[in-house]
Structures are given as C-alpha cells and as structure tokens.
KOLVO-36892 format. One record per residue (C-alpha): residue number from 1; x, y, z; residue in three letters. Coordinates in Angstrom, 2 decimals, m for minus. Each point is the difference from the previous one (the first is absolute). Layout:
BEGIN
  seq        u        v        w  type
  NUM        X        Y        Z   ALA
...
END
This chain:
BEGIN
  seq        u        v        w  type
    1    34.81    m9.29    12.19   MET
    2    m2.54    m0.52    m2.87   SER
    3    m3.65    m0.51     0.77   GLU
    4    m0.99    m3.80     0.61   HIS
    5    m2.24    m2.40     1.31   LEU
    6     1.14    m3.31     1.79   ARG
    7    m1.88    m3.22     0.33   PHE
    8     2.37    m2.60     1.88   GLY
    9     2.29    m0.93    m2.72   ARG
   10    m1.52     2.01    m2.94   ILE
   11     0.71     3.75    m0.33   GLU
   12    m1.90     2.25    m2.41   VAL
   13     1.40     3.21    m1.43   ARG
   14    m3.26     1.81    m1.53   PRO
   15     1.94     3.06    m1.09   ALA
   16     2.92    m1.91    m1.84   LEU
   17    m2.39    m2.84    m1.08   ARG
   18     2.37    m2.64     1.29   GLN
   19    m0.73    m2.99     2.51   VAL
   20     2.68    m2.10     2.08   ARG
   21    m0.34    m3.46     1.12   VAL
   22     2.65    m1.02     3.13   ASP
   23     1.86     3.64    m0.92   GLY
   24     0.17    m1.13    m3.50   LYS
   25    m1.64     1.55    m3.02   PRO
   26    m2.82    m2.04    m1.97   VAL
   27    m0.79     0.72    m3.76   VAL
   28    m3.46     0.94    m0.50   LEU
   29    m1.90     0.90    m3.13   GLY
   30    m1.85     3.55     0.06   SER
   31    m3.26    m1.59     0.24   ARG
   32     0.79    m2.38     2.75   ALA
   33     1.33     3.02     1.80   PHE
   34    m3.44     2.20    m0.38   ASP
   35    m1.89    m3.44     1.12   VAL
   36     2.35    m0.59     3.10   MET
   37    m0.29     3.83     1.08   MET
   38    m3.97     0.01    m0.56   ALA
   39     0.28    m3.26     2.17   LEU
   40     2.34     1.76     2.76   VAL
   41    m2.20     3.22     0.44   GLU
   42    m3.14    m2.00     0.53   ARG
   43     1.60    m2.61     2.11   ARG
   44    m2.44     0.54     2.78   ASP
   45    m2.95    m1.56    m2.34   ARG
   46    m0.57    m2.64    m2.91   LEU
   47     0.43     2.02    m3.53   VAL
   48    m2.26    m1.17    m2.70   SER
   49     1.49    m1.07    m3.35   LYS
   50    m1.93     2.78    m1.73   ALA
   51     1.66     2.53     2.30   GLU
   52     3.43    m1.41    m0.59   LEU
   53    m0.41    m0.19    m3.64   MET
   54    m1.37     3.71     0.17   ASP
   55     3.38     0.92     2.00   ALA
   56     2.43    m1.76    m2.33   ALA
   57    m1.87     0.62    m3.11   TRP
   58    m1.57     3.19     0.16   PRO
   59    m2.32     0.92    m3.20   GLY
   60     1.24    m3.32    m1.46   VAL
   61    m1.78    m3.11    m1.16   ILE
   62     1.52    m3.39     0.87   VAL
   63    m0.93    m3.16     0.63   GLU
   64    m0.09    m1.37     3.87   GLU
   65     2.68    m2.74    m0.82   ASN
   66     2.25     3.22    m0.13   ASN
   67    m0.54     0.50     3.72   LEU
   68     0.60    m3.45     0.65   SER
   69     3.67     0.30    m1.78   VAL
   70     1.11     2.80     2.25   GLN
   71    m1.44    m1.57     3.30   ILE
   72     2.03    m3.16    m0.93   SER
   73     3.19     2.23    m0.53   ALA
   74    m0.42     1.62     3.03   LEU
   75    m0.24    m3.34     2.15   ARG
   76     3.17    m1.26    m1.82   ARG
   77     1.74     3.21     0.78   ALA
   78    m1.34     0.56     3.80   LEU
   79    m0.82    m3.40     1.13   GLY
   80    m2.93    m2.38    m0.76   PRO
   81    m1.95     1.24     3.24   ASP
   82     0.33     3.66    m0.50   ALA
   83    m3.21     0.54    m1.86   ILE
   84    m3.08    m1.99     0.93   ALA
   85    m2.94    m1.12    m2.36   THR
   86    m3.52     0.38     1.29   VAL
   87    m1.82    m2.44    m2.98   THR
   88    m2.38     2.24    m1.83   GLY
   89     0.54     3.14     2.12   ARG
   90     3.64     1.36    m0.52   GLY
   91     3.69    m0.08     1.76   TYR
   92     1.48     1.32     3.00   ARG
   93     3.58     1.13     0.88   PHE
   94     0.79    m2.19     3.35   THR
   95     3.37     1.25     1.25   PRO
   96    m0.22     2.59     2.95   THR
   97     2.14     3.04     0.41   PRO
   98     3.19    m0.26     1.84   THR
   99     0.76     2.57     2.56   GLU
  100     3.07     1.96    m1.00   SER
  101     2.23     3.13     0.95   ASN
  102    m2.38     1.91    m2.26   GLU
  103    m3.10    m0.91     1.64   GLY
  104    m2.27    m3.12     0.02   GLU
  105    m0.24    m0.26    m3.91   THR
  106     3.49     1.13    m1.18   GLY
  107    m1.30     3.48    m0.95   LEU
  108     1.70     3.32     1.05   PRO
  109    m1.85     2.00     2.63   ALA
  110    m3.49     1.41    m1.35   GLY
  111     0.04    m1.96    m3.27   THR
  112    m2.10    m2.78     1.05   LEU
  113    m2.75     2.30     1.38   ASP
  114    m0.02     1.78    m3.58   LEU
  115    m0.08    m3.06    m1.67   LEU
  116    m2.75    m1.25     2.07   THR
  117    m2.14     3.29    m0.56   GLN
  118     0.55    m0.46    m3.72   ARG
  119    m1.15    m3.40    m0.22   LEU
  120    m2.88     0.75     2.74   ASP
  121    m1.47     2.35    m2.50   LEU
  122     0.45    m1.90    m2.79   LEU
  123    m2.08    m2.77     1.68   ALA
  124    m2.44     2.48     1.05   GLN
  125    m0.89     1.36    m3.50   ARG
  126    m3.32    m1.77    m1.47   PRO
  127     1.06    m2.94    m2.11   ARG
  128    m2.16    m0.53    m2.74   ILE
  129     0.12    m2.34    m3.09   ALA
  130    m1.46     0.00    m3.56   VAL
  131    m1.29    m2.96    m0.96   LEU
  132    m0.28    m1.15    m3.68   PRO
  133    m3.39     1.30    m1.61   PHE
  134    m2.41    m2.84    m0.77   ASP
  135    m0.36     0.31    m3.66   CYS
  136    m1.66    m1.84    m2.80   GLU
  137     2.08    m1.49    m2.71   ASP
  138    m0.22     3.12    m2.28   GLY
  139     0.89     2.49     2.75   SER
  140     2.82    m1.98     1.77   LEU
  141     2.66     2.28    m1.62   TYR
  142    m1.87     3.12     1.07   PHE
  143    m0.40    m1.45     3.57   GLY
  144     3.66    m0.43     0.41   ASP
  145     0.87     3.28    m1.58   GLY
  146    m2.34     1.79     2.54   ILE
  147     0.87    m2.04     3.01   THR
  148     4.02     0.85    m0.84   GLU
  149    m1.23     3.56    m0.28   GLU
  150    m1.76     0.43     3.63   ILE
  151     3.21    m1.68     1.44   ILE
  152     2.15     2.43    m1.69   THR
  153    m2.33     3.20     1.13   ALA
  154    m0.20    m1.20     3.36   LEU
  155     3.40    m0.55     0.52   ALA
  156     0.74     3.65    m0.59   ALA
  157    m1.95     0.78     3.35   ASN
  158     2.68    m0.26     2.71   ARG
  159    m2.93    m0.59     2.76   SER
  160    m0.72    m3.68    m1.33   LEU
  161     1.79    m3.06    m0.12   PHE
  162    m0.57    m1.43    m3.48   VAL
  163     0.61    m3.68    m0.69   ILE
  164     1.69    m0.43    m3.23   ALA
  165    m2.02    m1.70    m2.91   ARG
  166     2.63    m3.08    m0.03   SER
  167    m1.31    m1.05     3.45   SER
  168    m3.91     0.45    m1.02   THR
  169    m0.11    m2.06    m3.43   LEU
  170     0.01    m3.43     1.52   ARG
  171    m3.58     0.95     1.46   TYR
  172    m1.49     0.35    m3.58   ARG
  173    m3.20    m1.91     0.27   GLY
  174     0.94    m1.40     3.58   SER
  175    m2.99    m1.55     2.08   SER
  176     1.80     1.42     3.18   LEU
  177    m2.09     2.34     2.19   SER
  178     0.85     3.77     0.15   THR
  179     1.07    m0.63     3.61   ARG
  180     2.30    m3.12    m1.16   ASP
  181     1.87     2.21    m2.65   ILE
  182     0.49     3.05     2.22   ALA
  183     1.43    m2.38     2.86   ARG
  184     2.58    m1.44    m2.86   GLU
  185     0.92     3.31    m1.32   LEU
  186     0.05     1.77     3.41   SER
  187    m2.49     2.73    m0.85   VAL
  188    m2.86     1.78     1.42   ARG
  189    m1.96     1.21    m3.47   TYR
  190    m0.52    m1.83    m3.15   LEU
  191    m1.03     1.46    m3.15   LEU
  192    m1.90    m2.15    m2.14   THR
  193    m1.80     0.36    m3.60   GLY
  194    m1.83    m1.35    m2.89   THR
  195    m0.08     1.43    m3.43   VAL
  196    m2.65    m1.25    m2.67   ARG
  197    m0.16     0.37    m3.59   CYS
  198    m3.77     0.24    m1.60   SER
  199    m1.36     1.15    m3.27   GLU
  200     2.96     2.42    m0.36   GLY
  201    m0.26     1.42     3.34   HIS
  202     2.71    m0.87     2.81   LEU
  203    m0.87    m0.02     3.74   ARG
  204     2.02     0.16     3.29   LEU
  205    m0.86    m0.39     3.46   LEU
  206     2.59     0.84     2.82   ALA
  207    m0.20    m0.89     3.38   GLU
  208     2.11     0.69     3.04   LEU
  209    m0.18    m2.53     2.73   VAL
  210     0.92     0.39     3.78   ASP
  211     1.22    m3.49     0.39   ALA
  212     0.21     0.28     3.84   THR
  213    m3.89     0.51    m0.07   THR
  214    m0.82    m1.45    m3.59   ASP
  215    m1.84     3.13    m0.42   ARG
  216    m0.12     1.87    m3.53   ILE
  217     0.76     3.62     0.92   ILE
  218     0.14     1.28    m3.88   TRP
  219    m1.34    m0.99    m3.28   SER
  220    m0.32     1.92    m3.34   GLN
  221    m1.19    m1.10    m3.50   ARG
  222     1.61     1.10    m3.20   PHE
  223    m1.03    m0.30    m3.38   GLN
  224     0.92     0.86    m3.65   GLY
  225     0.05    m1.15    m3.66   ALA
  226     2.54    m2.96    m0.10   ASP
  227     1.68     1.92    m3.03   SER
  228     0.88     2.58     2.37   ASP
  229     1.64    m2.20     2.83   ILE
  230     3.32     1.27    m0.27   PHE
  231    m0.73     3.57     0.32   ASP
  232    m2.35    m0.39     2.95   ILE
  233     2.75    m2.72     1.64   GLN
  234     1.91     2.84     1.55   SER
  235    m3.00     2.05     1.23   GLU
  236    m1.56    m2.94     1.66   ILE
  237     2.96    m0.94     1.73   ALA
  238     0.69     3.57     1.13   SER
  239    m3.43     0.16     1.39   SER
  240     0.27    m3.31     1.82   ILE
  241     3.11     1.02     1.39   ALA
  242    m1.09     3.53     1.10   GLY
  243    m3.37    m1.42     1.58   ALA
  244     1.97    m2.56     1.90   ILE
  245     1.86     2.27     2.07   ASP
  246    m2.75     1.70     2.08   PRO
  247    m1.59    m3.53     0.34   SER
  248     2.79    m1.35     1.51   VAL
  249     0.47     3.06     2.32   THR
  250    m3.75    m0.32     1.05   GLU
  251     0.35    m3.52     0.70   ALA
  252     3.49     0.22     1.96   GLU
  253    m2.03     2.92     2.08   LEU
  254    m2.38    m2.68     0.52   GLU
  255     2.65    m2.15     1.27   ARG
  256     1.66     2.16     1.99   LEU
  257    m3.25     0.76     1.88   ALA
  258     0.00    m3.19     1.35   ARG
  259     3.49     0.04     1.45   LEU
  260     0.88     1.28     3.57   PRO
  261     1.18     3.57    m0.37   THR
  262     3.07    m0.89     2.09   ASN
  263     1.31    m2.43    m2.53   SER
  264     1.14     2.55    m2.85   LEU
  265     2.43    m0.02    m2.57   THR
  266     1.32     2.51    m2.06   ALA
  267    m2.45    m0.80    m2.85   TYR
  268    m2.81    m0.54     2.25   ASP
  269     0.77     3.62     1.36   CYS
  270    m0.03     1.40    m3.56   VAL
  271    m3.27    m1.50    m0.41   LEU
  272    m1.48     1.21     3.27   ARG
  273     1.42     3.52    m0.90   GLY
  274    m1.68     0.03    m3.66   LEU
  275    m3.57    m0.90     1.57   ALA
  276     0.09     2.45     2.46   LEU
  277     1.60     2.98    m2.18   GLN
  278    m2.92    m0.14    m2.45   VAL
  279    m2.83     0.89     2.62   THR
  280     1.43     3.34     0.71   PHE
  281    m1.08    m0.01     3.68   GLU
  282     2.45     1.76     2.15   GLU
  283     1.01    m2.76     2.49   THR
  284    m0.14    m2.46    m3.24   ASP
  285     2.37     2.24    m1.80   PHE
  286     2.13     0.45     2.67   THR
  287     0.35    m3.93     0.65   SER
  288     0.41    m0.37    m3.49   ALA
  289     3.44     1.84    m0.20   GLY
  290     0.95    m1.84     3.37   GLU
  291    m0.37    m3.53    m1.76   PHE
  292     1.90     1.46    m2.94   PHE
  293     2.82     0.81     2.60   ARG
  294    m0.05    m3.18     1.47   ARG
  295     0.54    m2.14    m3.08   ALA
  296     2.96     2.21    m0.59   ILE
  297     1.34    m1.07     3.44   GLU
  298    m0.83    m3.64    m0.79   LEU
  299     1.54    m0.02    m3.17   ASP
  300     2.34     3.23    m0.58   PRO
  301     0.25    m1.39    m3.96   HIS
  302    m3.55    m0.10    m0.42   TYR
  303    m0.44     2.31    m3.37   ALA
  304    m3.87     0.14    m0.02   GLN
  305    m0.13     0.87     3.61   ALA
  306     2.18     2.95    m0.25   HIS
  307    m2.01     1.03    m3.17   ALA
  308    m3.24    m0.37     1.78   HIS
  309     1.09     2.25     2.75   LEU
  310     1.28     2.50    m2.47   ALA
  311    m3.54     0.21    m1.28   TRP
  312    m1.36     0.48     3.61   TRP
  313     2.33     3.10     0.42   HIS
  314    m1.23     1.07    m3.52   ASN
  315    m3.64    m0.48     1.03   LEU
  316     0.55     2.00     3.36   ARG
  317     1.26     3.00    m2.29   VAL
  318    m3.00    m0.53    m2.82   GLY
  319    m2.52    m0.59     2.98   GLU
  320     0.65     3.05     2.02   GLY
  321     1.46    m2.63     2.87   ARG
  322     3.30     1.44     0.54   SER
  323     1.28     1.85     3.06   SER
  324     3.37     0.81    m2.04   SER
  325    m0.22    m0.05    m3.91   MET
  326     3.53     0.30    m0.33   ASP
  327     0.68    m3.14     2.40   ALA
  328    m2.69    m1.97    m1.95   ASP
  329     1.31     1.02    m3.52   CYS
  330     3.76    m0.90     0.90   GLN
  331    m1.13    m3.44     1.50   ALA
  332    m2.42    m1.10    m3.12   ALA
  333     2.77     1.01    m2.04   GLU
  334     2.74    m1.92     1.71   GLU
  335    m2.08    m3.09     0.66   PHE
  336    m1.15    m0.20    m3.61   SER
  337     3.45     0.24    m1.59   LEU
  338     1.17    m2.50     2.72   ARG
  339    m2.61    m2.53    m1.11   ALA
  340     1.35     0.53    m3.80   VAL
  341     3.34    m0.63     1.32   ALA
  342    m0.87    m3.40     1.85   LEU
  343    m2.07    m1.18    m3.07   ASP
  344     0.26     1.63    m3.29   PRO
  345    m1.74    m2.34    m1.57   ARG
  346    m3.33     0.48     1.78   ASP
  347    m2.35     1.81    m2.13   ALA
  348    m1.99     1.08     3.04   LEU
  349     2.79     1.68     1.86   VAL
  350     0.96     1.78    m2.95   TRP
  351    m3.58     1.44    m0.70   ALA
  352    m0.25     1.40     3.78   ILE
  353     3.46     1.35    m0.41   SER
  354    m0.94     1.81    m3.19   ALA
  355    m3.13     1.21     1.64   HIS
  356     2.10     1.39     2.59   VAL
  357     2.40     1.91    m2.38   GLN
  358    m3.08     1.50    m1.71   GLY
  359    m2.44     0.55     2.75   PHE
  360     2.69     1.21     2.55   ILE
  361     2.80     1.10    m1.51   LYS
  362    m1.92     1.42    m3.19   HIS
  363     2.46    m1.78    m2.08   ARG
  364    m2.90    m1.04    m2.62   LEU
  365     2.54    m0.86    m3.08   THR
  366     2.12    m2.02     2.27   VAL
  367    m2.93    m1.88     1.50   ALA
  368    m1.49    m0.80    m3.51   MET
  369     3.43    m1.20    m1.05   ASP
  370    m0.19    m2.30     3.42   MET
  371    m3.64    m1.24    m0.82   PHE
  372     1.22    m1.22    m3.50   GLU
  373     2.63    m1.98     2.00   GLN
  374    m2.48    m1.30     2.19   ALA
  375    m2.22    m1.05    m2.90   LEU
  376     2.65    m1.45    m2.38   ALA
  377     0.86    m2.37     3.39   ILE
  378    m3.71    m0.94     0.39   ASN
  379    m2.64     1.41    m2.47   PRO
  380    m2.97    m1.60     2.18   CYS
  381     0.86     2.21     3.00   CYS
  382    m2.98     1.81     0.44   ALA
  383     1.28     2.50     2.34   ILE
  384     2.74     0.97    m2.67   ALA
  385    m2.69     0.69    m2.24   TRP
  386    m2.28     2.13     2.40   SER
  387     2.96     1.98     1.44   ARG
  388     1.25     0.92    m3.22   SER
  389    m3.45     1.07    m1.09   ALA
  390     0.02     2.36     2.95   MET
  391     3.79     1.40    m1.10   ALA
  392    m1.65     0.60    m3.56   ALA
  393    m2.85     2.03     1.52   ASN
  394     2.63     2.13     2.06   PHE
  395     1.79     0.71    m3.40   LEU
  396    m3.37     0.80    m1.60   GLY
  397    m0.29    m3.21    m2.27   ARG
  398    m3.45    m0.77     0.84   GLY
  399    m0.59    m2.53    m3.32   GLU
  400     3.24    m1.98     0.88   GLU
  401    m1.32    m0.12     3.75   ALA
  402    m3.25    m1.61    m0.85   GLN
  403     1.71    m2.55    m2.24   GLN
  404     2.29    m1.00     2.96   ARG
  405    m2.66     0.03     2.69   VAL
  406    m2.21    m1.97    m2.42   ARG
  407     2.61    m2.45    m0.16   ASN
  408     0.02    m0.03     3.89   ALA
  409    m3.68    m0.54     0.17   LEU
  410    m0.03    m2.92    m2.53   ARG
  411     3.00    m1.67     1.90   LEU
  412    m1.41     0.33     3.69   SER
  413    m3.34     1.02    m0.02   PRO
  414    m0.76    m1.03     3.40   PHE
  415     3.60     1.09     1.53   ASP
  416     0.18     1.63     3.62   LEU
  417     1.02     2.80    m1.38   GLN
  418    m2.67     0.39    m2.89   ALA
  419    m1.29     3.20     1.50   PHE
  420     3.32     1.56    m0.53   THR
  421    m0.51    m1.33    m3.68   PHE
  422    m3.22     1.86    m0.20   LEU
  423     1.05     3.05     1.06   THR
  424     2.95     0.14    m2.39   THR
  425    m2.72    m0.95    m2.66   ASN
  426    m1.86     3.34     1.32   ALA
  427     3.13     2.34    m0.13   THR
  428     0.55    m0.91    m3.46   ALA
  429    m3.55     0.84    m1.02   SER
  430     0.77     3.36     2.07   PHE
  431     3.29     0.51    m1.72   VAL
  432    m1.89    m0.47    m3.43   LEU
  433    m2.60     2.77     0.97   GLY
  434    m2.83    m2.65     0.46   ARG
  435    m1.26     1.04     3.22   TYR
  436    m3.43    m1.38     0.25   GLU
  437     1.71    m3.26    m1.09   GLU
  438     2.85     0.61     2.89   ALA
  439    m2.54     0.69     2.48   ILE
  440    m1.98    m3.62    m0.41   GLU
  441     3.05    m1.75     0.23   LEU
  442     1.37     1.94     2.93   TYR
  443    m3.35    m0.73     1.72   GLU
  444     0.59    m3.60    m1.24   LYS
  445     3.30    m0.10     2.19   ALA
  446    m1.43     1.75     2.60   ARG
  447    m2.64    m3.01     0.61   ARG
  448     2.73    m2.26    m0.24   ALA
  449     2.05     1.35     2.72   ASN
  450    m1.73     3.35     1.44   PRO
  451     3.12     1.06     2.17   ARG
  452     2.47    m0.07    m2.92   TYR
  453     0.53     3.77     0.09   LYS
  454     1.82     0.41    m3.39   ALA
  455    m3.73    m0.98    m1.66   ALA
  456    m1.90     2.31     2.24   TRP
  457     2.31     3.06    m0.31   ARG
  458     0.03    m0.13    m3.84   MET
  459    m3.94    m0.74     0.05   LEU
  460    m0.39     3.24     2.06   ILE
  461     1.74     1.96    m2.64   ALA
  462    m1.43    m1.38    m2.77   THR
  463    m3.56     0.19     1.02   LEU
  464     0.84     3.92     0.39   SER
  465     1.19     0.23    m3.87   LEU
  466    m2.97    m1.42    m1.22   VAL
  467    m2.17     2.72     1.98   GLY
  468    m1.13    m2.62     2.71   ARG
  469     1.24     2.24     2.42   VAL
  470    m2.36    m0.50     3.04   GLU
  471     0.77    m3.78    m0.65   GLU
  472     3.44     0.69     0.13   ALA
  473    m0.12     2.23     3.17   ARG
  474    m2.06    m2.86     1.61   SER
  475     2.55    m2.84    m0.44   GLU
  476     2.79     2.99     1.07   ALA
  477    m1.49     0.32     3.14   ALA
  478     0.16    m3.72     0.52   ALA
  479     3.30    m0.35    m1.05   PHE
  480     1.12     2.48     2.74   MET
  481    m1.66    m1.66     2.58   GLN
  482     2.28    m3.22    m1.20   TYR
  483     3.00     2.30    m0.81   ASP
  484    m0.06     3.30     2.15   SER
  485     3.64     0.58    m1.09   GLY
  486    m0.38     0.25    m3.52   PHE
  487     1.15     3.42    m1.65   ARG
  488    m0.14     0.68    m3.67   ILE
  489     3.70     1.75     0.53   SER
  490     1.18    m3.03     1.47   ASP
  491    m1.37    m2.36    m2.78   PHE
  492     1.44     2.10    m2.95   SER
  493     3.30    m0.13     1.28   THR
  494     0.03    m3.79    m0.18   TRP
  495    m2.55    m1.34    m2.42   TYR
  496     1.86    m0.71    m3.10   PRO
  497    m2.57     0.93    m2.60   MET
  498     1.43     2.12    m2.90   GLN
  499    m1.78     3.11    m1.72   GLU
  500    m2.31     0.60    m1.03   PRO
  501    m1.81    m2.46     1.85   GLN
  502     1.46     0.78     3.35   MET
  503    m1.64     3.58    m0.19   SER
  504    m3.33    m1.51    m0.68   ALA
  505     0.31    m2.23     2.91   VAL
  506     0.66     2.77     2.30   LEU
  507    m2.57     2.20    m1.61   ARG
  508    m2.59    m2.57     0.75   GLY
  509     1.17    m0.46     3.70   MET
  510    m0.44     3.79     0.58   ARG
  511    m3.42     0.13    m1.38   LEU
  512    m0.91    m3.03     2.43   ALA
  513     1.20     2.17     2.60   GLY
  514     2.84    m2.21     1.27   LEU
  515     2.38     2.00     2.41   PRO
  516     2.87     1.98    m1.52   GLU
END
C-alpha cells in the first residue's frame, strides 16, 4: 500500500501529492498542498506565517494575502475546523492521527521514524533571519541588494536554516523589538545592518544578534567609495556569510553547555564532538568520535555527522593516533562518501570528502575536482578553501595555496579550525621555499593549538633546513615525548607531499634527529 497519513476523515498521500476526504479525492493547488504539508509536518506546534510562506514560496517574494488565500482553500477542502488561527501568531493543523493497520499515523513501519528524524534535524538547525538594512534614502537600493546577496550566500550553508527575504521585508522600519521579531519568525538569530552614504563614502555596519539573550555576538564595519558599491557588494556579502557561521557555532556551543548532557539530539552530539575534537586531548578526542557515532545512531541520514566522523578518522591517521591505519583510512573514505550521497548539495561534506581523497587516498587531482564542486555549491565555505589549499600544497602549487587559504582566513578568521588554516599557510610558504616565513607561521599555528602534530612536525623539519638544528633537535625531543611511536619511514609512506618538497621534509626531519 502507498505511504499515507490519516487524520480522521482526512487522508494525505505525500508521495503522490494527493488528499482524500471521506474516501473521495479533493483537488488542491500546488501551493495549497505545500502549505498543508508544512502544517501536517509541524502539527505538534503552532506554525508562524513566515515559516509557512518560506515552505510554500521558497526564495520568492509574495504578499501575505497569498497565504490567506491558500488557508481559505484548505478550509474549504478539509473542513472549516481543520486549521486553527492564532491571531497575530500563525496557524495549526488540528486533526489528530488515526490508527490504521500501518501504524498509528498510517505510515509503513519505519517511515514515521525516518520522517520524524528529518523534521527534528531541520528544527535543530540554527534559524537565522536577515532583516532589511536600515538605509538612507540614497542608499536604499544598495541596502536591498546587499540584504538579498547575504541571504543567498547564507542559504548555501546547510548548517543554517535561513528565512526567505519575502518573510522579512515586512520588518523594514519596524518598531518591534528583536525578541518580538525573532518570535514571530521562529528564529534564534537576527542579522541587522545600517547603510550610510556621506561625502562619496559608503559605510555599512552589520550585527548578528542572539535574540534569546538579546546579545550581539558578532559585528563588523565595512566602508568604500560609493562609486564602487556594486564591486564591493558581493565581497561584503561573502565576508558576512563567512563570519556568521563560526559566530553561530560558538553561540550554539554556549547554549549547549547550559543543557543537561543526557538530553542530546543528533545536532547537539555533532556540536559536542566538534568542540572536543579541536582540543586534541586524548580523552576529548576519543569522546569526539563517540559523539559523532551517536549522532549517526540518532539520525542515520545526517550527512554532516557522517562527514565529521570521516574527518575524525582522517585525523587519527594524520595525528598519529591510529592503531590500524588501514581501518581508519577505509572508514574515512566510507563515511565521507556516504555523507556526499546523503546530501550532495552540502559544500562542507564535499570538502571533507575531497580532503579524504587527497590526503588518505593520494588522489590529489580527484580531490581538487571535488573541492571545486564544493565551492560551486557554496563559495563562502571556509573549510573548502582551506583544505583545497592544502591539496594545492601537496601538488607543489604554493602560490595557489596561499590565495586559497587567504580566502579561508578572510571568510572565517575566528574559526574553530583556524590553527589548521595557519598550518596550511605555513606549508604554502614551505613549498615556495620561504622557510623563515614558514617557521613564523608554524610557530603561530603551534601557539593556537600546541597539540596539533601536523604543524609541529613541519616546524621541526623547517628549522633544520635553515640551519637552526639545535632548536630543531630540542623540538624533536619534545615531540617524541608526545608521540613516541613516530617514525620517519612510516610517515614517508602515507604523507601525500609531492617531490621535491617531500625529500626536503624528510631531510629536515633526519637532521633534527627524529627516529628513522
């Protein structure tokens, strides 16, 4: 029997986009059906008008009366009491599920669990709205343009749920508080901004507010000549979109710290795993892997959970933590490819899978192609820029690597992974033969995360190559206290650096006295 849901006299068949009342088919327009499904899927709560408009008219600017028309059509088809109105707040689907021979909701066994998992994950994603920027009359057209570009850039980030511009236009010049606006839009974060033109100069201030605490968690100023506004519009939008991701992640981690540890969702497990993984403490690192696995158990279709677990296995190899290189390499590839299959429109999962192909499988050309796919999906993905820079390093393309990592640092200067960006930048200098510059950057990366072995190994080798052998040997002795199992011969078999740079790395390690 085809999948369907029953609510008393109403039967909904989502796959066929059909509705029956008292066993007879009813005719619904496409928009009305989309509105109905949005209500059905969220039937356990009140649904705001903004949320319904985003579901039925994604990315399209429409007047609110279009929603009223569709609600009226649904009431005529389903019955006047099928949809309740809460004045000023939104709507709710009132019929209750009816038991059937396919389960309480009329879905085949297992389908309800999957549907619930997907809806739960969508609900868990941080919800953000970009409000119309406050503009002087002369800069209104620029304010509208930059708002639209920011929304477009943010929408490419699959970690965020971004409210469509059609739902936020009504708040231009609104006297409502940020809390009230956030409540109406059912969002946690609001991006606001002001645009001012004065004496040929354009000034823009953007602020990200956590509406639950009414706290500004990020702000930045931009300026330029008003004659260049169209040239800088895209650059400003991408800079804002790139900066918002780590700011929201940090705020989400703070929120998560206030929750009991026994009330975790798949999304919360991923957040906890990410926070623990970057410390590189042994117990933290082990726990990070457990959180990623738990996230997959809670939601087997959570693409980013698979991607982060792939990255965790990749780090076990790269950081000398693996007890079975073959097993970790295989797991990294399998989880990364599974992530792409689950969500092929997520730039982050493409970037992680690309890195695994390059770093673990040594398929550097394939990796670069996959990185380009990630950046085509989301040009503001800092991880894609940074990891593709490392692949360029492995191929000996230092100048290209520096440009790519500059993009990553511009987009996300305070990223949790910023120490890896610095290491990549240092390696680009190494590839270009600028060893003193590389040392300075490796030391900076080490200060950002002293336990990150990738930077430490390369620092040791580079110090030797510039003749600072005693320093190199001192660092090597400390490194061996931290990683007693390291051997140059093992490292040379899996590290994907190409010649002649690979021989230089190995020569520097030997000069420093690292064991063969």
